[in-house]
C-alpha positions as CSV (number, residue, x, y, z in Angstrom):
1,M,135.8,365.0,62.1
2,L,139.4,364.7,61.7
3,H,141.9,363.1,63.7
4,K,144.7,366.4,64.9
5,K,147.6,363.9,63.8
6,Y,146.2,363.7,60.2
7,E,146.9,367.4,60.0
8,E,150.7,367.2,61.4
9,E,151.1,363.4,59.2
10,L,150.0,365.9,56.3
11,K,152.0,368.4,56.8
12,K,155.0,366.0,56.9
13,Y,154.0,364.1,53.2
14,E,153.9,367.9,51.8
15,A,156.8,369.1,53.0
16,V,158.3,365.9,51.5
17,V,156.4,365.9,48.0
18,S,157.1,369.6,47.4
19,R,160.9,369.6,48.4
20,P,162.9,371.0,46.0
21,N,165.8,368.8,44.6
22,E,169.2,369.4,44.1
23,K,172.2,368.3,42.1
24,T,175.3,367.0,44.3
25,E,179.1,367.9,43.9
26,E,179.7,364.7,42.8
27,Y,181.5,364.6,39.1
28,N,182.1,362.5,37.0
29,G,181.7,364.2,33.2
30,I,179.2,361.2,32.5
31,Y,176.2,362.3,35.1
32,D,174.8,364.1,38.2
33,R,173.4,363.2,40.9
34,Y,170.7,364.7,42.9
35,K,170.5,365.2,47.4
36,N,167.1,363.6,48.1
37,P,165.6,360.4,46.3
38,V,162.6,361.2,44.1
39,L,160.1,358.8,45.8
40,T,160.6,357.3,49.1
41,R,158.2,355.3,51.5
42,D,156.8,359.1,52.8
43,H,155.5,360.0,49.2
44,I,152.6,357.3,49.4
45,P,149.4,359.3,50.4
46,L,148.0,359.1,53.5
47,T,144.8,357.4,52.4
48,W,146.7,354.6,51.4
49,K,148.0,353.7,54.5
50,Y,145.7,354.9,57.0
51,D,141.5,354.8,58.0
52,L,140.9,358.3,58.2
53,N,137.7,358.2,60.3
54,P,138.2,358.6,63.9
55,E,135.6,356.5,64.9
56,T,137.1,353.0,63.2
57,N,140.5,354.3,63.9
58,P,140.5,356.8,66.9
59,F,144.6,356.4,67.8
60,F,145.6,357.1,64.1
61,M,147.3,353.7,63.5
62,E,148.1,352.8,60.1
63,R,146.5,350.2,58.8
64,L,148.2,349.2,55.4
65,G,151.6,350.1,56.5
66,I,154.1,350.6,53.4
67,N,157.7,349.9,53.6
68,A,159.6,350.2,50.7
69,V,159.0,352.3,47.1
70,M,161.5,351.3,44.3
71,N,162.3,350.1,40.9
72,S,160.2,352.2,38.7
73,G,159.5,351.8,35.2
74,A,159.5,355.3,33.7
75,I,157.6,357.1,30.3
76,Y,157.5,360.7,29.3
77,L,154.0,361.4,28.0
78,N,152.5,365.0,26.8
79,G,155.4,366.6,29.2
80,K,155.6,364.6,31.9
81,Y,157.4,362.3,33.9
82,Y,155.7,359.1,35.0
83,L,157.2,356.5,37.3
84,V,155.2,353.3,38.2
85,A,156.6,352.7,40.6
86,R,157.3,349.3,42.4
87,I,155.3,350.0,46.1
88,E,156.1,347.2,49.0
89,G,153.4,347.1,51.7
90,N,154.7,346.0,55.5
91,D,152.7,342.2,54.4
92,R,155.6,342.1,51.6
93,K,153.4,342.1,48.9
94,S,154.4,344.7,46.6
95,F,151.9,346.5,43.8
96,F,152.4,349.3,41.2
97,G,151.4,353.1,42.0
98,V,151.8,356.1,39.3
99,A,153.8,358.4,40.3
100,E,153.8,361.8,37.8
101,S,155.9,365.0,37.9
102,D,156.6,368.1,36.2
103,N,160.2,368.4,36.0
104,G,161.7,364.9,36.3
105,V,163.6,365.5,39.4
106,D,161.4,366.1,42.1
107,G,157.9,367.4,42.9
108,F,156.5,363.4,42.0
109,R,153.2,362.7,43.6
110,F,150.9,359.6,43.2
111,W,147.6,359.2,41.6
112,D,145.0,358.4,43.7
113,Y,144.7,354.8,43.2
114,P,147.2,352.1,42.8
115,I,147.2,350.0,39.7
116,L,144.8,347.4,39.9
117,L,145.9,344.5,37.4
118,P,143.5,342.2,35.9
119,D,143.8,339.0,37.9
120,T,143.8,336.3,35.1
121,C,146.3,334.4,36.9
122,P,144.9,332.7,40.1
123,E,148.6,331.2,41.4
124,E,150.1,334.6,41.0
125,T,151.2,335.8,44.4
126,N,153.6,338.8,43.9
127,V,154.2,341.3,41.0
128,Y,157.2,344.1,40.9
129,D,159.4,346.1,38.7
130,M,157.7,347.0,35.9
131,R,159.2,348.5,32.7
132,L,157.5,350.5,30.3
133,T,158.2,350.4,26.5
134,Q,156.1,352.8,24.1
135,H,156.1,350.4,21.2
136,E,156.0,351.8,17.6
137,D,152.4,349.7,17.5
138,G,150.9,352.1,19.0
139,Y,150.4,350.5,23.3
140,I,152.7,351.2,26.0
141,Y,153.4,347.6,27.4
142,G,154.4,347.0,30.8
143,V,156.9,343.6,31.7
144,F,157.4,343.0,34.9
145,C,157.6,339.8,37.1
146,S,155.1,337.9,37.9
147,E,155.9,335.3,40.9
148,S,154.5,332.5,42.4
149,K,155.2,329.7,44.5
150,D,157.3,326.8,43.5
151,T,154.9,323.8,44.7
152,S,157.3,321.1,43.0
153,V,159.6,321.0,46.3
154,N,158.7,321.2,49.6
155,D,160.1,324.5,50.6
156,L,157.8,327.4,51.8
157,S,160.7,329.9,50.5
158,A,160.6,328.6,46.7
159,A,159.0,330.7,43.9
160,V,158.7,330.7,40.4
161,A,159.3,334.0,38.1
162,A,157.7,334.6,35.0
163,A,157.4,337.4,32.6
164,G,153.8,339.2,32.7
165,I,152.9,341.4,30.3
166,V,150.2,344.3,30.5
167,R,149.3,347.2,27.7
168,T,147.7,350.5,27.9
169,K,147.0,353.4,26.0
170,D,147.1,355.7,29.1
171,L,148.6,354.6,32.2
172,K,144.7,354.3,34.0
173,T,143.1,350.9,31.9
174,W,145.6,348.0,31.7
175,E,145.2,344.6,29.3
176,R,146.9,341.7,31.1
177,L,148.1,339.7,28.4
178,D,149.3,335.9,28.4
179,N,152.8,335.8,30.4
180,L,156.1,335.4,27.8
181,K,156.8,331.7,27.5
182,T,160.8,330.6,26.7
183,L,160.9,327.6,25.7
184,H,164.0,326.8,26.7
185,S,164.7,328.7,30.0
186,P,162.7,327.6,33.0
187,Q,162.2,331.1,34.9
188,Q,162.9,334.3,34.0
189,R,163.1,337.4,35.3
190,N,164.1,341.4,34.2
191,V,162.6,341.1,30.8
192,V,162.7,344.6,28.9
193,L,160.1,344.5,25.3
194,H,162.4,346.4,22.6
195,P,160.7,349.6,21.1
196,E,160.1,348.9,17.7
197,F,159.5,345.7,15.5
198,V,162.7,343.2,14.6
199,N,162.0,341.6,11.2
200,G,158.3,342.3,11.6
201,K,158.3,340.3,15.2
202,Y,158.5,341.7,18.8
203,A,161.6,341.4,20.4
204,F,162.3,340.8,24.2
205,Y,165.5,340.9,26.0
206,T,165.2,338.4,28.5
207,R,167.6,337.1,31.6
208,P,167.2,333.2,31.4
209,M,167.3,331.2,34.8
210,D,167.3,327.9,36.0
211,D,166.1,328.9,39.2
212,F,164.2,331.8,40.6
213,I,167.7,333.3,42.5
214,D,170.6,331.8,40.5
215,T,170.9,332.0,36.6
216,G,172.1,328.2,36.4
217,S,173.2,328.1,32.8
218,G,172.3,331.8,32.4
219,G,174.7,333.4,30.1
220,G,173.8,336.7,30.2
221,I,171.1,338.9,28.8
222,G,169.1,337.1,26.0
223,F,167.6,338.6,22.8
224,G,164.2,336.5,21.5
225,L,161.3,337.2,18.7
226,C,157.5,336.7,18.9
227,D,155.0,336.7,16.1
228,D,151.9,337.2,18.8
229,I,152.2,339.7,21.7
230,E,148.8,338.3,23.1
231,H,150.4,335.2,23.6
232,A,154.0,335.1,23.2
233,V,156.1,332.7,23.3
234,I,160.0,332.6,22.3
235,D,161.8,329.4,21.1
236,E,164.9,330.8,21.1
237,E,167.3,333.1,22.9
238,I,170.5,334.6,21.7
239,M,172.8,335.4,23.9
240,T,173.7,339.4,23.8
241,S,175.7,341.1,27.4
242,T,177.2,338.0,28.7
243,R,178.1,337.4,32.3
244,K,182.6,337.4,32.3
245,Y,184.4,336.4,35.6
246,H,185.8,338.9,38.0
247,T,183.8,341.5,36.7
248,I,180.7,343.3,37.9
249,T,178.8,341.1,35.7
250,E,180.1,337.5,37.4
251,V,176.9,336.3,39.5
252,K,174.2,337.8,36.9
253,N,173.0,340.8,35.0
254,G,170.2,341.6,33.4
255,A,168.6,344.2,30.9
256,G,167.1,347.5,32.9
257,A,165.7,350.0,31.2
258,T,163.9,350.1,28.0
259,P,166.7,350.3,25.1
260,I,167.5,354.1,24.4
261,K,167.6,354.6,20.5
262,T,170.7,356.9,18.7
263,D,172.5,357.6,15.2
264,K,175.5,354.7,16.8
265,G,173.1,352.1,17.9
266,W,170.8,351.0,21.1
267,I,172.0,352.1,24.5
268,H,170.8,349.7,27.3
269,I,171.0,350.3,31.0
270,A,171.2,347.1,32.7
271,H,172.2,345.3,36.0
272,G,175.4,343.4,37.2
273,V,176.0,341.6,40.0
274,R,178.8,340.5,41.7
275,N,179.4,337.9,45.1
276,T,181.3,340.2,47.8
277,A,182.0,338.9,51.6
278,A,178.9,340.8,52.6
279,G,176.7,339.6,49.7
280,L,175.6,340.1,46.4
281,R,176.4,344.1,44.9
282,Y,174.2,345.4,42.4
283,V,175.5,348.0,40.2
284,I,174.1,349.6,37.3
285,Y,176.2,349.5,33.4
286,A,175.8,350.2,29.9
287,F,176.5,349.1,26.5
288,A,175.1,349.2,22.9
289,T,173.4,346.7,20.2
290,D,173.6,347.1,16.8
291,L,170.6,349.4,15.1
292,N,169.7,346.8,12.6
293,D,170.6,344.1,14.8
294,P,169.7,344.5,18.7
295,S,171.0,341.6,19.5
296,K,174.6,342.7,18.2
297,V,177.0,344.1,20.9
298,I,178.7,346.8,19.5
299,A,179.8,348.8,22.4
300,E,180.4,348.0,26.4
301,P,182.4,350.3,28.4
302,S,184.5,349.4,31.2
303,G,182.9,348.9,34.6
304,M,180.1,350.3,36.4
305,L,177.8,353.5,35.3
306,I,176.3,353.8,38.8
307,G,177.2,352.1,42.0
308,P,175.4,352.8,45.2
309,R,177.2,355.8,47.4
310,G,176.7,357.3,50.9
311,A,173.3,356.6,52.1
312,E,172.2,354.9,48.8
313,R,174.4,351.6,50.7
314,V,171.7,351.2,53.6
315,G,168.3,349.7,53.2
316,D,166.2,346.4,53.1
317,V,168.9,344.8,50.6
318,S,172.0,347.0,51.0
319,N,174.6,347.8,48.6
320,V,172.6,347.5,45.8
321,V,171.3,349.9,42.9
322,F,168.7,349.0,40.4
323,T,167.1,350.6,36.9
324,N,164.7,349.3,35.1
325,G,163.3,352.7,34.0
326,A,165.0,356.1,31.8
327,I,163.5,358.9,30.0
328,V,165.2,360.8,26.9
329,N,162.8,363.9,26.9
330,E,162.7,366.5,23.6
331,K,165.3,368.2,24.7
332,N,167.9,365.0,24.4
333,E,167.8,365.3,28.5
334,V,168.2,361.6,30.0
335,F,166.5,360.7,33.0
336,I,168.1,357.2,34.5
337,Y,165.8,356.4,37.9
338,Y,167.5,353.8,40.3
339,A,166.3,352.1,43.4
340,S,169.0,352.1,46.1
341,S,169.1,349.1,48.8
342,D,165.5,348.3,47.5
343,T,164.1,351.0,49.4
344,R,163.3,354.5,47.6
345,M,164.1,356.1,44.1
346,H,166.7,358.0,42.7
347,V,167.6,359.8,39.4
348,A,171.0,360.6,37.8
349,T,170.5,362.8,34.9
350,T,172.7,363.8,31.4
351,T,172.4,364.3,27.9
352,L,172.1,361.9,24.9
353,D,175.4,363.4,23.9
354,R,177.2,362.2,27.0
355,L,175.8,359.3,27.3
356,I,176.4,358.3,23.4
357,D,180.2,359.3,24.0
358,Y,180.4,357.6,27.8
359,V,179.3,354.5,26.1
360,F,181.1,354.5,22.6
361,N,184.7,356.4,23.7
362,T,184.8,354.4,27.0
363,P,187.5,351.5,26.5
364,E,186.4,347.9,27.2
365,D,187.6,345.9,30.4
366,P,190.7,343.6,29.3
367,L,189.7,341.3,32.1
368,R,193.2,341.2,33.7
369,S,194.5,342.8,36.3
370,V,198.1,343.1,34.0
371,K,196.0,344.5,31.3
372,C,194.4,346.8,33.1
373,V,196.8,348.4,34.0
374,E,198.6,348.8,30.7
375,Q,195.3,350.4,29.9
376,R,195.8,353.0,32.9
377,I,199.5,353.5,32.1
378,D,198.4,354.5,28.6
379,L,196.1,357.0,29.8
380,I,198.5,358.2,32.0
381,K,201.0,358.6,29.5
382,K,199.3,360.7,27.4
383,N,197.8,363.0,29.7
384,L,201.5,363.6,30.8
385,E,202.5,364.6,27.6
386,F,199.4,366.6,26.5
387,L,200.4,368.8,29.9
388,G,203.9,368.8,28.4
389,K,205.4,367.0,31.5
């Protein structure tokens, strides 16, 4: 016989996962935001958290609690929307789970079981932030952060970040490949696999780092090629979108979603970080690279695309939005999935035409206040002339 609290909690769970989502009234012409998150800790099935047997759990306590759901890779398959979410337990360990939706903005439900990755790295302690790439070689690749303890120093918080790689064809059976090696970068995070071969090779967007947190000499988002995806080694990283002083990418930046192919170039949706008196602030920005040379930046709109708003600013790591997944469906509708404050998942929707317009027609950052004012005055003057004033 089930505990009476089970039925109560199940009703709460069903109310959350079946709740319809609505667009907010916020307008910028670029995208729409939504009132509700698409994934939260309340979307986790009860069977993942509770022992349902009253004999072994008479008080119906959470035995394996969940703290947050965030940073989801995204993919569109057979008319359905899938998020491979980072799920953080109360024990601080993260793991991956697949959530499925019919429309991409609500109704996400996790599959019965989380993903159990092949245990091929005994030193690995934590995994998170998987990017999904449907590659032209026929596989779906997941590239994620593989975190291990840094045993070279006597510091319990010291860690080493590497890029783990898995592949699948159905999001159910996963093959673990060797971690990516970059010969000139001690650590890697926020690595994304390009969806097409470049010069007959696999191409990665990297984030060279000297340290687990600090980029050090890392200048921005890198780009490198490798011959063998099963034993991926990059011996040269070319900088693409670079860090710049007094901008949203001053402290660090990193690749986010898998690049979106358009007639005008590859559109990248990435994250930038700057320092504030309240700590690091993460925002989302966009840029484009050349169709034939994906390492070459050809457009970079000024400033952020998405920043944390309202309740999004509050959470485990406040004042943060972060993306590692976006979807373009057969109608050329675009779904940008982003986490807020390392706590929950949201979606912003637009169209491919709007995204192209934003990326290629928004002015670049002139990098100095006086030039920014001149830029804005030019816009005001043009508008006033248009209005006949």
